[in-house]
PyMOL Python script that loads the backbone (N, CA, C, O; Angstrom):
from pymol import cmd

cmd.read_pdbstr("""\
ATOM      1  N   UNK A   1       0.846  -1.180   0.000  1.00  0.00           N
ATOM      2  CA  UNK A   1       0.000   0.000   0.000  1.00  0.00           C
ATOM      3  C   UNK A   1       0.889   1.240   0.000  1.00  0.00           C
ATOM      4  O   UNK A   1       1.791   1.332   0.833  1.00  0.00           O
ATOM      5  N   UNK A   2       0.674   2.176  -0.881  1.00  0.00           N
ATOM      6  CA  UNK A   2       1.478   3.382  -0.947  1.00  0.00           C
ATOM      7  C   UNK A   2       0.972   4.398   0.064  1.00  0.00           C
ATOM      8  O   UNK A   2      -0.106   4.243   0.637  1.00  0.00           O
ATOM      9  N   UNK A   3       1.770   5.441   0.272  1.00  0.00           N
ATOM     10  CA  UNK A   3       1.399   6.479   1.231  1.00  0.00           C
ATOM     11  C   UNK A   3       0.073   7.141   0.851  1.00  0.00           C
ATOM     12  O   UNK A   3      -0.707   7.500   1.733  1.00  0.00           O
ATOM     13  N   UNK A   4      -0.190   7.305  -0.432  1.00  0.00           N
ATOM     14  CA  UNK A   4      -1.443   7.932  -0.869  1.00  0.00           C
ATOM     15  C   UNK A   4      -2.655   7.039  -0.657  1.00  0.00           C
ATOM     16  O   UNK A   4      -3.777   7.533  -0.547  1.00  0.00           O
ATOM     17  N   UNK A   5      -2.442   5.730  -0.598  1.00  0.00           N
ATOM     18  CA  UNK A   5      -3.542   4.796  -0.443  1.00  0.00           C
ATOM     19  C   UNK A   5      -3.849   4.460   1.017  1.00  0.00           C
ATOM     20  O   UNK A   5      -4.836   3.779   1.294  1.00  0.00           O
ATOM     21  N   UNK A   6      -3.020   4.926   1.953  1.00  0.00           N
ATOM     22  CA  UNK A   6      -3.237   4.607   3.362  1.00  0.00           C
ATOM     23  C   UNK A   6      -4.536   5.232   3.851  1.00  0.00           C
ATOM     24  O   UNK A   6      -4.818   6.402   3.594  1.00  0.00           O
ATOM     25  N   UNK A   7      -5.314   4.435   4.553  1.00  0.00           N
ATOM     26  CA  UNK A   7      -6.571   4.922   5.109  1.00  0.00           C
ATOM     27  C   UNK A   7      -6.282   5.778   6.338  1.00  0.00           C
ATOM     28  O   UNK A   7      -5.451   5.436   7.179  1.00  0.00           O
ATOM     29  N   UNK A   8      -6.986   6.884   6.413  1.00  0.00           N
ATOM     30  CA  UNK A   8      -6.912   7.780   7.565  1.00  0.00           C
ATOM     31  C   UNK A   8      -8.299   7.804   8.193  1.00  0.00           C
ATOM     32  O   UNK A   8      -9.289   8.090   7.519  1.00  0.00           O
ATOM     33  N   UNK A   9      -8.367   7.501   9.496  1.00  0.00           N
ATOM     34  CA  UNK A   9      -9.639   7.497  10.207  1.00  0.00           C
ATOM     35  C   UNK A   9      -9.862   8.796  10.964  1.00  0.00           C
ATOM     36  O   UNK A   9      -8.915   9.418  11.446  1.00  0.00           O
ATOM     37  N   UNK A  10     -11.107   9.194  11.062  1.00  0.00           N
ATOM     38  CA  UNK A  10     -11.500  10.240  12.000  1.00  0.00           C
ATOM     39  C   UNK A  10     -11.748   9.562  13.342  1.00  0.00           C
ATOM     40  O   UNK A  10     -11.697   8.336  13.438  1.00  0.00           O
ATOM     41  N   UNK A  11     -12.014  10.344  14.364  1.00  0.00           N
ATOM     42  CA  UNK A  11     -12.320   9.796  15.674  1.00  0.00           C
ATOM     43  C   UNK A  11     -13.553   8.888  15.612  1.00  0.00           C
ATOM     44  O   UNK A  11     -13.549   7.791  16.172  1.00  0.00           O
ATOM     45  N   UNK A  12     -14.597   9.344  14.935  1.00  0.00           N
ATOM     46  CA  UNK A  12     -15.824   8.545  14.803  1.00  0.00           C
ATOM     47  C   UNK A  12     -15.571   7.233  14.056  1.00  0.00           C
ATOM     48  O   UNK A  12     -16.063   6.179  14.458  1.00  0.00           O
ATOM     49  N   UNK A  13     -14.807   7.307  12.978  1.00  0.00           N
ATOM     50  CA  UNK A  13     -14.530   6.109  12.178  1.00  0.00           C
ATOM     51  C   UNK A  13     -13.695   5.098  12.959  1.00  0.00           C
ATOM     52  O   UNK A  13     -13.946   3.895  12.892  1.00  0.00           O
ATOM     53  N   UNK A  14     -12.696   5.592  13.701  1.00  0.00           N
ATOM     54  CA  UNK A  14     -11.861   4.673  14.478  1.00  0.00           C
ATOM     55  C   UNK A  14     -12.648   4.076  15.638  1.00  0.00           C
ATOM     56  O   UNK A  14     -12.445   2.912  15.983  1.00  0.00           O
ATOM     57  N   UNK A  15     -13.529   4.842  16.236  1.00  0.00           N
ATOM     58  CA  UNK A  15     -14.369   4.307  17.313  1.00  0.00           C
ATOM     59  C   UNK A  15     -15.196   3.128  16.795  1.00  0.00           C
ATOM     60  O   UNK A  15     -15.334   2.115  17.479  1.00  0.00           O
ATOM     61  N   UNK A  16     -15.734   3.262  15.603  1.00  0.00           N
ATOM     62  CA  UNK A  16     -16.506   2.168  15.003  1.00  0.00           C
ATOM     63  C   UNK A  16     -15.587   0.990  14.657  1.00  0.00           C
ATOM     64  O   UNK A  16     -15.955  -0.165  14.873  1.00  0.00           O
ATOM     65  N   UNK A  17     -14.409   1.275  14.127  1.00  0.00           N
ATOM     66  CA  UNK A  17     -13.451   0.239  13.737  1.00  0.00           C
ATOM     67  C   UNK A  17     -13.016  -0.596  14.944  1.00  0.00           C
ATOM     68  O   UNK A  17     -12.933  -1.822  14.861  1.00  0.00           O
ATOM     69  N   UNK A  18     -12.737   0.081  16.072  1.00  0.00           N
ATOM     70  CA  UNK A  18     -12.262  -0.606  17.272  1.00  0.00           C
ATOM     71  C   UNK A  18     -13.402  -1.012  18.207  1.00  0.00           C
ATOM     72  O   UNK A  18     -13.197  -1.743  19.176  1.00  0.00           O
ATOM     73  N   UNK A  19     -14.606  -0.522  17.899  1.00  0.00           N
ATOM     74  CA  UNK A  19     -15.778  -0.799  18.737  1.00  0.00           C
ATOM     75  C   UNK A  19     -15.570  -0.324  20.171  1.00  0.00           C
ATOM     76  O   UNK A  19     -15.816  -1.057  21.129  1.00  0.00           O
ATOM     77  N   UNK A  20     -15.111   0.922  20.294  1.00  0.00           N
ATOM     78  CA  UNK A  20     -14.949   1.575  21.594  1.00  0.00           C
ATOM     79  C   UNK A  20     -15.582   2.953  21.533  1.00  0.00           C
ATOM     80  O   UNK A  20     -15.909   3.449  20.455  1.00  0.00           O
ATOM     81  N   UNK A  21     -15.750   3.558  22.676  1.00  0.00           N
ATOM     82  CA  UNK A  21     -16.338   4.883  22.739  1.00  0.00           C
ATOM     83  C   UNK A  21     -15.399   5.976  22.262  1.00  0.00           C
ATOM     84  O   UNK A  21     -14.177   5.847  22.347  1.00  0.00           O
ATOM     85  N   UNK A  22     -15.980   7.045  21.763  1.00  0.00           N
ATOM     86  CA  UNK A  22     -15.182   8.178  21.287  1.00  0.00           C
ATOM     87  C   UNK A  22     -14.402   8.830  22.422  1.00  0.00           C
ATOM     88  O   UNK A  22     -13.277   9.287  22.218  1.00  0.00           O
ATOM     89  N   UNK A  23     -14.989   8.877  23.613  1.00  0.00           N
ATOM     90  CA  UNK A  23     -14.297   9.478  24.759  1.00  0.00           C
ATOM     91  C   UNK A  23     -13.035   8.682  25.101  1.00  0.00           C
ATOM     92  O   UNK A  23     -12.000   9.259  25.434  1.00  0.00           O
ATOM     93  N   UNK A  24     -13.129   7.371  25.015  1.00  0.00           N
ATOM     94  CA  UNK A  24     -11.973   6.517  25.288  1.00  0.00           C
ATOM     95  C   UNK A  24     -10.859   6.820  24.298  1.00  0.00           C
ATOM     96  O   UNK A  24      -9.703   6.978  24.690  1.00  0.00           O
ATOM     97  N   UNK A  25     -11.199   6.900  23.027  1.00  0.00           N
ATOM     98  CA  UNK A  25     -10.194   7.200  21.999  1.00  0.00           C
ATOM     99  C   UNK A  25      -9.590   8.582  22.188  1.00  0.00           C
ATOM    100  O   UNK A  25      -8.381   8.762  22.044  1.00  0.00           O
ATOM    101  N   UNK A  26     -10.427   9.554  22.510  1.00  0.00           N
ATOM    102  CA  UNK A  26      -9.937  10.918  22.715  1.00  0.00           C
ATOM    103  C   UNK A  26      -8.921  10.925  23.858  1.00  0.00           C
ATOM    104  O   UNK A  26      -7.866  11.551  23.752  1.00  0.00           O
ATOM    105  N   UNK A  27      -9.243  10.226  24.955  1.00  0.00           N
ATOM    106  CA  UNK A  27      -8.337  10.163  26.099  1.00  0.00           C
ATOM    107  C   UNK A  27      -7.018   9.488  25.715  1.00  0.00           C
ATOM    108  O   UNK A  27      -5.943   9.981  26.058  1.00  0.00           O
ATOM    109  N   UNK A  28      -7.103   8.357  25.003  1.00  0.00           N
ATOM    110  CA  UNK A  28      -5.893   7.652  24.570  1.00  0.00           C
ATOM    111  C   UNK A  28      -5.021   8.530  23.674  1.00  0.00           C
ATOM    112  O   UNK A  28      -3.799   8.562  23.826  1.00  0.00           O
ATOM    113  N   UNK A  29      -5.649   9.236  22.750  1.00  0.00           N
ATOM    114  CA  UNK A  29      -4.904  10.107  21.834  1.00  0.00           C
ATOM    115  C   UNK A  29      -4.279  11.281  22.588  1.00  0.00           C
ATOM    116  O   UNK A  29      -3.116  11.617  22.368  1.00  0.00           O
ATOM    117  N   UNK A  30      -5.046  11.894  23.465  1.00  0.00           N
ATOM    118  CA  UNK A  30      -4.558  13.055  24.209  1.00  0.00           C
ATOM    119  C   UNK A  30      -3.378  12.700  25.109  1.00  0.00           C
ATOM    120  O   UNK A  30      -2.507  13.537  25.344  1.00  0.00           O
ATOM    121  N   UNK A  31      -3.339  11.461  25.617  1.00  0.00           N
ATOM    122  CA  UNK A  31      -2.246  11.024  26.474  1.00  0.00           C
ATOM    123  C   UNK A  31      -1.121  10.334  25.698  1.00  0.00           C
ATOM    124  O   UNK A  31      -0.160   9.849  26.294  1.00  0.00           O
ATOM    125  N   UNK A  32      -1.241  10.291  24.382  1.00  0.00           N
ATOM    126  CA  UNK A  32      -0.192   9.684  23.556  1.00  0.00           C
ATOM    127  C   UNK A  32      -0.125   8.176  23.674  1.00  0.00           C
ATOM    128  O   UNK A  32       0.923   7.585  23.415  1.00  0.00           O
ATOM    129  N   UNK A  33      -1.228   7.536  24.064  1.00  0.00           N
ATOM    130  CA  UNK A  33      -1.248   6.086  24.249  1.00  0.00           C
ATOM    131  C   UNK A  33      -1.672   5.332  22.996  1.00  0.00           C
ATOM    132  O   UNK A  33      -1.628   4.102  22.964  1.00  0.00           O
ATOM    133  N   UNK A  34      -2.079   6.059  21.975  1.00  0.00           N
ATOM    134  CA  UNK A  34      -2.465   5.465  20.694  1.00  0.00           C
ATOM    135  C   UNK A  34      -1.881   6.370  19.611  1.00  0.00           C
ATOM    136  O   UNK A  34      -1.888   7.590  19.780  1.00  0.00           O
ATOM    137  N   UNK A  35      -1.374   5.819  18.503  1.00  0.00           N
ATOM    138  CA  UNK A  35      -0.790   6.674  17.463  1.00  0.00           C
ATOM    139  C   UNK A  35      -1.852   7.566  16.816  1.00  0.00           C
ATOM    140  O   UNK A  35      -2.852   7.085  16.282  1.00  0.00           O
ATOM    141  N   UNK A  36      -1.611   8.858  16.877  1.00  0.00           N
ATOM    142  CA  UNK A  36      -2.585   9.827  16.354  1.00  0.00           C
ATOM    143  C   UNK A  36      -1.879  11.128  16.003  1.00  0.00           C
ATOM    144  O   UNK A  36      -0.751  11.381  16.426  1.00  0.00           O
ATOM    145  N   UNK A  37      -2.564  11.939  15.227  1.00  0.00           N
ATOM    146  CA  UNK A  37      -2.072  13.281  14.899  1.00  0.00           C
ATOM    147  C   UNK A  37      -3.277  14.186  14.707  1.00  0.00           C
ATOM    148  O   UNK A  37      -4.396  13.720  14.498  1.00  0.00           O
ATOM    149  N   UNK A  38      -3.033  15.469  14.781  1.00  0.00           N
ATOM    150  CA  UNK A  38      -4.129  16.427  14.629  1.00  0.00           C
ATOM    151  C   UNK A  38      -4.035  17.145  13.295  1.00  0.00           C
ATOM    152  O   UNK A  38      -2.951  17.476  12.816  1.00  0.00           O
ATOM    153  N   UNK A  39      -5.202  17.375  12.711  1.00  0.00           N
ATOM    154  CA  UNK A  39      -5.328  18.191  11.512  1.00  0.00           C
ATOM    155  C   UNK A  39      -6.397  19.232  11.832  1.00  0.00           C
ATOM    156  O   UNK A  39      -7.563  18.902  12.050  1.00  0.00           O
ATOM    157  N   UNK A  40      -5.980  20.476  11.853  1.00  0.00           N
ATOM    158  CA  UNK A  40      -6.936  21.539  12.152  1.00  0.00           C
ATOM    159  C   UNK A  40      -7.626  21.377  13.493  1.00  0.00           C
ATOM    160  O   UNK A  40      -8.785  21.763  13.644  1.00  0.00           O
ATOM    161  N   UNK A  41      -6.934  20.814  14.463  1.00  0.00           N
ATOM    162  CA  UNK A  41      -7.488  20.662  15.796  1.00  0.00           C
ATOM    163  C   UNK A  41      -8.317  19.407  16.018  1.00  0.00           C
ATOM    164  O   UNK A  41      -8.853  19.206  17.108  1.00  0.00           O
ATOM    165  N   UNK A  42      -8.431  18.559  15.000  1.00  0.00           N
ATOM    166  CA  UNK A  42      -9.183  17.308  15.173  1.00  0.00           C
ATOM    167  C   UNK A  42      -8.249  16.116  14.996  1.00  0.00           C
ATOM    168  O   UNK A  42      -7.321  16.154  14.189  1.00  0.00           O
ATOM    169  N   UNK A  43      -8.506  15.067  15.754  1.00  0.00           N
ATOM    170  CA  UNK A  43      -7.658  13.889  15.739  1.00  0.00           C
ATOM    171  C   UNK A  43      -7.856  13.076  14.470  1.00  0.00           C
ATOM    172  O   UNK A  43      -8.971  12.935  13.969  1.00  0.00           O
ATOM    173  N   UNK A  44      -6.748  12.544  13.961  1.00  0.00           N
ATOM    174  CA  UNK A  44      -6.748  11.629  12.820  1.00  0.00           C
ATOM    175  C   UNK A  44      -5.859  10.444  13.169  1.00  0.00           C
ATOM    176  O   UNK A  44      -4.935  10.564  13.974  1.00  0.00           O
ATOM    177  N   UNK A  45      -6.147   9.298  12.555  1.00  0.00           N
ATOM    178  CA  UNK A  45      -5.451   8.058  12.868  1.00  0.00           C
ATOM    179  C   UNK A  45      -5.156   7.306  11.577  1.00  0.00           C
ATOM    180  O   UNK A  45      -6.059   7.085  10.771  1.00  0.00           O
ATOM    181  N   UNK A  46      -3.893   6.908  11.372  1.00  0.00           N
ATOM    182  CA  UNK A  46      -3.499   6.146  10.201  1.00  0.00           C
ATOM    183  C   UNK A  46      -3.792   4.661  10.458  1.00  0.00           C
ATOM    184  O   UNK A  46      -3.325   4.111  11.456  1.00  0.00           O
ATOM    185  N   UNK A  47      -4.549   4.014   9.585  1.00  0.00           N
ATOM    186  CA  UNK A  47      -4.947   2.621   9.794  1.00  0.00           C
ATOM    187  C   UNK A  47      -3.753   1.708   9.987  1.00  0.00           C
ATOM    188  O   UNK A  47      -3.784   0.836  10.856  1.00  0.00           O
ATOM    189  N   UNK A  48      -2.704   1.883   9.204  1.00  0.00           N
ATOM    190  CA  UNK A  48      -1.537   1.007   9.326  1.00  0.00           C
ATOM    191  C   UNK A  48      -0.910   1.117  10.717  1.00  0.00           C
ATOM    192  O   UNK A  48      -0.462   0.114  11.274  1.00  0.00           O
ATOM    193  N   UNK A  49      -0.876   2.325  11.281  1.00  0.00           N
ATOM    194  CA  UNK A  49      -0.321   2.520  12.618  1.00  0.00           C
ATOM    195  C   UNK A  49      -1.244   1.937  13.682  1.00  0.00           C
ATOM    196  O   UNK A  49      -0.779   1.385  14.679  1.00  0.00           O
ATOM    197  N   UNK A  50      -2.544   2.059  13.470  1.00  0.00           N
ATOM    198  CA  UNK A  50      -3.519   1.504  14.413  1.00  0.00           C
ATOM    199  C   UNK A  50      -3.421  -0.017  14.418  1.00  0.00           C
ATOM    200  O   UNK A  50      -3.432  -0.632  15.484  1.00  0.00           O
ATOM    201  N   UNK A  51      -3.327  -0.623  13.255  1.00  0.00           N
ATOM    202  CA  UNK A  51      -3.209  -2.084  13.171  1.00  0.00           C
ATOM    203  C   UNK A  51      -1.933  -2.568  13.860  1.00  0.00           C
ATOM    204  O   UNK A  51      -1.945  -3.595  14.537  1.00  0.00           O
ATOM    205  N   UNK A  52      -0.838  -1.833  13.689  1.00  0.00           N
ATOM    206  CA  UNK A  52       0.420  -2.174  14.357  1.00  0.00           C
ATOM    207  C   UNK A  52       0.271  -2.018  15.874  1.00  0.00           C
ATOM    208  O   UNK A  52       0.763  -2.847  16.639  1.00  0.00           O
ATOM    209  N   UNK A  53      -0.417  -0.942  16.304  1.00  0.00           N
ATOM    210  CA  UNK A  53      -0.663  -0.698  17.729  1.00  0.00           C
ATOM    211  C   UNK A  53      -1.493  -1.842  18.334  1.00  0.00           C
ATOM    212  O   UNK A  53      -1.215  -2.294  19.445  1.00  0.00           O
ATOM    213  N   UNK A  54      -2.510  -2.303  17.596  1.00  0.00           N
ATOM    214  CA  UNK A  54      -3.339  -3.416  18.063  1.00  0.00           C
ATOM    215  C   UNK A  54      -2.462  -4.655  18.279  1.00  0.00           C
ATOM    216  O   UNK A  54      -2.567  -5.314  19.314  1.00  0.00           O
ATOM    217  N   UNK A  55      -1.615  -4.966  17.327  1.00  0.00           N
ATOM    218  CA  UNK A  55      -0.722  -6.131  17.453  1.00  0.00           C
ATOM    219  C   UNK A  55       0.219  -5.985  18.643  1.00  0.00           C
ATOM    220  O   UNK A  55       0.483  -6.956  19.353  1.00  0.00           O
ATOM    221  N   UNK A  56       0.727  -4.771  18.860  1.00  0.00           N
ATOM    222  CA  UNK A  56       1.597  -4.525  20.014  1.00  0.00           C
ATOM    223  C   UNK A  56       0.840  -4.750  21.319  1.00  0.00           C
ATOM    224  O   UNK A  56       1.395  -5.306  22.267  1.00  0.00           O
ATOM    225  N   UNK A  57      -0.422  -4.324  21.377  1.00  0.00           N
ATOM    226  CA  UNK A  57      -1.239  -4.516  22.582  1.00  0.00           C
ATOM    227  C   UNK A  57      -1.471  -6.000  22.837  1.00  0.00           C
ATOM    228  O   UNK A  57      -1.437  -6.452  23.982  1.00  0.00           O
ATOM    229  N   UNK A  58      -1.704  -6.746  21.783  1.00  0.00           N
ATOM    230  CA  UNK A  58      -1.907  -8.190  21.912  1.00  0.00           C
ATOM    231  C   UNK A  58      -0.644  -8.847  22.444  1.00  0.00           C
ATOM    232  O   UNK A  58      -0.710  -9.673  23.355  1.00  0.00           O
ATOM    233  N   UNK A  59       0.515  -8.485  21.880  1.00  0.00           N
ATOM    234  CA  UNK A  59       1.785  -9.065  22.331  1.00  0.00           C
ATOM    235  C   UNK A  59       2.060  -8.709  23.791  1.00  0.00           C
ATOM    236  O   UNK A  59       2.510  -9.564  24.554  1.00  0.00           O
ATOM    237  N   UNK A  60       1.800  -7.477  24.190  1.00  0.00           N
ATOM    238  CA  UNK A  60       2.010  -7.057  25.576  1.00  0.00           C
ATOM    239  C   UNK A  60       1.109  -7.853  26.513  1.00  0.00           C
ATOM    240  O   UNK A  60       1.533  -8.225  27.607  1.00  0.00           O
ATOM    241  N   UNK A  61      -0.122  -8.116  26.100  1.00  0.00           N
ATOM    242  CA  UNK A  61      -1.044  -8.915  26.902  1.00  0.00           C
ATOM    243  C   UNK A  61      -0.561 -10.339  27.064  1.00  0.00           C
ATOM    244  O   UNK A  61      -0.700 -10.924  28.138  1.00  0.00           O
ATOM    245  N   UNK A  62      -0.002 -10.896  26.022  1.00  0.00           N
ATOM    246  CA  UNK A  62       0.526 -12.267  26.093  1.00  0.00           C
ATOM    247  C   UNK A  62       1.717 -12.344  27.040  1.00  0.00           C
ATOM    248  O   UNK A  62       1.856 -13.312  27.787  1.00  0.00           O
ATOM    249  N   UNK A  63       2.574 -11.332  27.012  1.00  0.00           N
ATOM    250  CA  UNK A  63       3.734 -11.320  27.899  1.00  0.00           C
ATOM    251  C   UNK A  63       3.286 -11.244  29.352  1.00  0.00           C
ATOM    252  O   UNK A  63       3.876 -11.899  30.211  1.00  0.00           O
ATOM    253  N   UNK A  64       2.255 -10.460  29.641  1.00  0.00           N
ATOM    254  CA  UNK A  64       1.746 -10.359  31.010  1.00  0.00           C
ATOM    255  C   UNK A  64       1.181 -11.687  31.471  1.00  0.00           C
ATOM    256  O   UNK A  64       1.350 -12.058  32.633  1.00  0.00           O
ATOM    257  N   UNK A  65       0.509 -12.414  30.578  1.00  0.00           N
ATOM    258  CA  UNK A  65      -0.043 -13.721  30.933  1.00  0.00           C
ATOM    259  C   UNK A  65       1.071 -14.694  31.305  1.00  0.00           C
ATOM    260  O   UNK A  65       0.928 -15.460  32.259  1.00  0.00           O
ATOM    261  N   UNK A  66       2.166 -14.675  30.574  1.00  0.00           N
ATOM    262  CA  UNK A  66       3.292 -15.568  30.859  1.00  0.00           C
ATOM    263  C   UNK A  66       3.888 -15.221  32.209  1.00  0.00           C
ATOM    264  O   UNK A  66       4.208 -16.121  32.985  1.00  0.00           O
ATOM    265  N   UNK A  67       4.044 -13.956  32.507  1.00  0.00           N
ATOM    266  CA  UNK A  67       4.611 -13.533  33.784  1.00  0.00           C
ATOM    267  C   UNK A  67       3.697 -13.983  34.922  1.00  0.00           C
ATOM    268  O   UNK A  67       4.189 -14.480  35.935  1.00  0.00           O
ATOM    269  N   UNK A  68       2.400 -13.826  34.785  1.00  0.00           N
ATOM    270  CA  UNK A  68       1.464 -14.218  35.839  1.00  0.00           C
ATOM    271  C   UNK A  68       1.513 -15.719  36.105  1.00  0.00           C
ATOM    272  O   UNK A  68       1.461 -16.131  37.263  1.00  0.00           O
ATOM    273  N   UNK A  69       1.609 -16.532  35.083  1.00  0.00           N
ATOM    274  CA  UNK A  69       1.619 -17.982  35.290  1.00  0.00           C
ATOM    275  C   UNK A  69       2.934 -18.448  35.893  1.00  0.00           C
ATOM    276  O   UNK A  69       2.969 -19.498  36.535  1.00  0.00           O
ATOM    277  N   UNK A  70       4.021 -17.698  35.705  1.00  0.00           N
ATOM    278  CA  UNK A  70       5.311 -18.070  36.266  1.00  0.00           C
ATOM    279  C   UNK A  70       5.454 -17.667  37.728  1.00  0.00           C
ATOM    280  O   UNK A  70       6.302 -18.216  38.431  1.00  0.00           O
ATOM    281  N   UNK A  71       4.643 -16.717  38.205  1.00  0.00           N
ATOM    282  CA  UNK A  71       4.763 -16.239  39.575  1.00  0.00           C
ATOM    283  C   UNK A  71       4.228 -17.272  40.553  1.00  0.00           C
ATOM    284  O   UNK A  71       3.250 -17.965  40.271  1.00  0.00           O
ATOM    285  N   UNK A  72       4.884 -17.366  41.710  1.00  0.00           N
ATOM    286  CA  UNK A  72       4.440 -18.247  42.780  1.00  0.00           C
ATOM    287  C   UNK A  72       3.572 -17.441  43.732  1.00  0.00           C
ATOM    288  O   UNK A  72       3.880 -16.277  43.990  1.00  0.00           O
ATOM    289  N   UNK A  73       2.494 -18.018  44.267  1.00  0.00           N
ATOM    290  CA  UNK A  73       1.688 -17.291  45.242  1.00  0.00           C
ATOM    291  C   UNK A  73       2.512 -17.031  46.499  1.00  0.00           C
ATOM    292  O   UNK A  73       3.274 -17.890  46.943  1.00  0.00           O
ATOM    293  N   UNK A  74       2.351 -15.849  47.060  1.00  0.00           N
ATOM    294  CA  UNK A  74       3.110 -15.477  48.247  1.00  0.00           C
ATOM    295  C   UNK A  74       2.199 -15.506  49.464  1.00  0.00           C
ATOM    296  O   UNK A  74       1.014 -15.181  49.383  1.00  0.00           O
ATOM    297  N   UNK A  75       2.774 -15.901  50.593  1.00  0.00           N
ATOM    298  CA  UNK A  75       2.010 -15.924  51.828  1.00  0.00           C
ATOM    299  C   UNK A  75       2.878 -15.400  52.958  1.00  0.00           C
ATOM    300  O   UNK A  75       4.008 -14.965  52.735  1.00  0.00           O
ATOM    301  N   UNK A  76       2.350 -15.444  54.157  1.00  0.00           N
ATOM    302  CA  UNK A  76       3.101 -14.982  55.324  1.00  0.00           C
ATOM    303  C   UNK A  76       4.204 -15.961  55.678  1.00  0.00           C
ATOM    304  O   UNK A  76       5.114 -15.617  56.432  1.00  0.00           O
ATOM    305  N   UNK A  77       4.141 -17.170  55.150  1.00  0.00           N
ATOM    306  CA  UNK A  77       5.158 -18.182  55.415  1.00  0.00           C
ATOM    307  C   UNK A  77       6.091 -18.311  54.212  1.00  0.00           C
ATOM    308  O   UNK A  77       5.668 -18.146  53.068  1.00  0.00           O
ATOM    309  N   UNK A  78       7.343 -18.602  54.476  1.00  0.00           N
ATOM    310  CA  UNK A  78       8.268 -18.900  53.387  1.00  0.00           C
ATOM    311  C   UNK A  78       9.254 -19.956  53.852  1.00  0.00           C
ATOM    312  O   UNK A  78       9.561 -20.054  55.040  1.00  0.00           O
ATOM    313  N   UNK A  79       9.733 -20.724  52.931  1.00  0.00           N
ATOM    314  CA  UNK A  79      10.638 -21.820  53.268  1.00  0.00           C
ATOM    315  C   UNK A  79      12.042 -21.314  53.500  1.00  0.00           C
ATOM    316  O   UNK A  79      12.490 -20.352  52.876  1.00  0.00           O
ATOM    317  N   UNK A  80      12.722 -21.973  54.401  1.00  0.00           N
ATOM    318  CA  UNK A  80      14.124 -21.688  54.686  1.00  0.00           C
ATOM    319  C   UNK A  80      14.914 -22.864  54.146  1.00  0.00           C
ATOM    320  O   UNK A  80      14.379 -23.969  54.045  1.00  0.00           O
ATOM    321  N   UNK A  81      16.159 -22.657  53.800  1.00  0.00           N
ATOM    322  CA  UNK A  81      16.937 -23.706  53.147  1.00  0.00           C
ATOM    323  C   UNK A  81      17.007 -24.997  53.956  1.00  0.00           C
ATOM    324  O   UNK A  81      17.184 -26.065  53.371  1.00  0.00           O
ATOM    325  N   UNK A  82      16.876 -24.938  55.269  1.00  0.00           N
ATOM    326  CA  UNK A  82      16.935 -26.149  56.071  1.00  0.00           C
ATOM    327  C   UNK A  82      15.655 -26.962  55.979  1.00  0.00           C
ATOM    328  O   UNK A  82      15.586 -28.071  56.509  1.00  0.00           O
ATOM    329  N   UNK A  83      14.651 -26.430  55.318  1.00  0.00           N
ATOM    330  CA  UNK A  83      13.398 -27.143  55.164  1.00  0.00           C
ATOM    331  C   UNK A  83      12.367 -26.744  56.205  1.00  0.00           C
ATOM    332  O   UNK A  83      11.207 -27.141  56.093  1.00  0.00           O
ATOM    333  N   UNK A  84      12.751 -25.973  57.214  1.00  0.00           N
ATOM    334  CA  UNK A  84      11.780 -25.534  58.210  1.00  0.00           C
ATOM    335  C   UNK A  84      11.030 -24.308  57.702  1.00  0.00           C
ATOM    336  O   UNK A  84      11.450 -23.653  56.748  1.00  0.00           O
ATOM    337  N   UNK A  85       9.924 -24.019  58.354  1.00  0.00           N
ATOM    338  CA  UNK A  85       9.114 -22.882  57.952  1.00  0.00           C
ATOM    339  C   UNK A  85       9.232 -21.787  58.993  1.00  0.00           C
ATOM    340  O   UNK A  85       9.166 -22.054  60.193  1.00  0.00           O
ATOM    341  N   UNK A  86       9.405 -20.571  58.543  1.00  0.00           N
ATOM    342  CA  UNK A  86       9.537 -19.430  59.440  1.00  0.00           C
ATOM    343  C   UNK A  86       8.325 -18.538  59.262  1.00  0.00           C
ATOM    344  O   UNK A  86       7.939 -18.226  58.136  1.00  0.00           O
ATOM    345  N   UNK A  87       7.725 -18.130  60.360  1.00  0.00           N
ATOM    346  CA  UNK A  87       6.591 -17.202  60.331  1.00  0.00           C
ATOM    347  C   UNK A  87       7.082 -15.824  60.738  1.00  0.00           C
ATOM    348  O   UNK A  87       7.792 -15.672  61.732  1.00  0.00           O
ATOM    349  N   UNK A  88       6.699 -14.830  59.965  1.00  0.00           N
ATOM    350  CA  UNK A  88       7.056 -13.459  60.315  1.00  0.00           C
ATOM    351  C   UNK A  88       6.064 -12.934  61.334  1.00  0.00           C
ATOM    352  O   UNK A  88       4.854 -13.129  61.213  1.00  0.00           O
ATOM    353  N   UNK A  89       6.606 -12.259  62.346  1.00  0.00           N
ATOM    354  CA  UNK A  89       5.726 -11.647  63.332  1.00  0.00           C
ATOM    355  C   UNK A  89       5.981 -10.162  63.348  1.00  0.00           C
ATOM    356  O   UNK A  89       7.107  -9.698  63.166  1.00  0.00           O
ATOM    357  N   UNK A  90       4.917  -9.433  63.567  1.00  0.00           N
ATOM    358  CA  UNK A  90       5.012  -7.983  63.636  1.00  0.00           C
ATOM    359  C   UNK A  90       5.605  -7.611  64.980  1.00  0.00           C
ATOM    360  O   UNK A  90       5.152  -8.076  66.026  1.00  0.00           O
ATOM    361  N   UNK A  91       6.628  -6.762  64.939  1.00  0.00           N
ATOM    362  CA  UNK A  91       7.234  -6.326  66.189  1.00  0.00           C
ATOM    363  C   UNK A  91       6.508  -5.099  66.701  1.00  0.00           C
ATOM    364  O   UNK A  91       6.193  -4.183  65.941  1.00  0.00           O
ATOM    365  N   UNK A  92       6.245  -5.093  68.002  1.00  0.00           N
ATOM    366  CA  UNK A  92       5.599  -3.933  68.601  1.00  0.00           C
ATOM    367  C   UNK A  92       6.580  -3.304  69.567  1.00  0.00           C
ATOM    368  O   UNK A  92       7.370  -4.000  70.205  1.00  0.00           O
ATOM    369  N   UNK A  93       6.529  -2.008  69.671  1.00  0.00           N
ATOM    370  CA  UNK A  93       7.441  -1.297  70.572  1.00  0.00           C
ATOM    371  C   UNK A  93       6.684  -0.721  71.725  1.00  0.00           C
ATOM    372  O   UNK A  93       7.277  -0.084  72.596  1.00  0.00           O
TER     373      UNK A  93
END
""", "prot")
cmd.dss("prot")
cmd.show_as("cartoon", "prot")
cmd.util.cbc("prot")
cmd.orient("prot")
């Protein structure tokens, strides 16, 4: 696809494309969390950049899932190398 053929979305069009609210998109664009640019004070979005952003979000979500499954649940007890269990107690003064 050449630069002239790239689709450019308005806020309304991208909201329909992503099936999210316009306020959500406006907030994301204003905070620089989604690729966007302004033309005459209104937000515009390049489809190719949005599609790349979607893929990046998917990959980031997958990485978080892997991290969560690798984590061990933590409790007030933890094992000591000798095999005994130590309980932490709150010290009072």
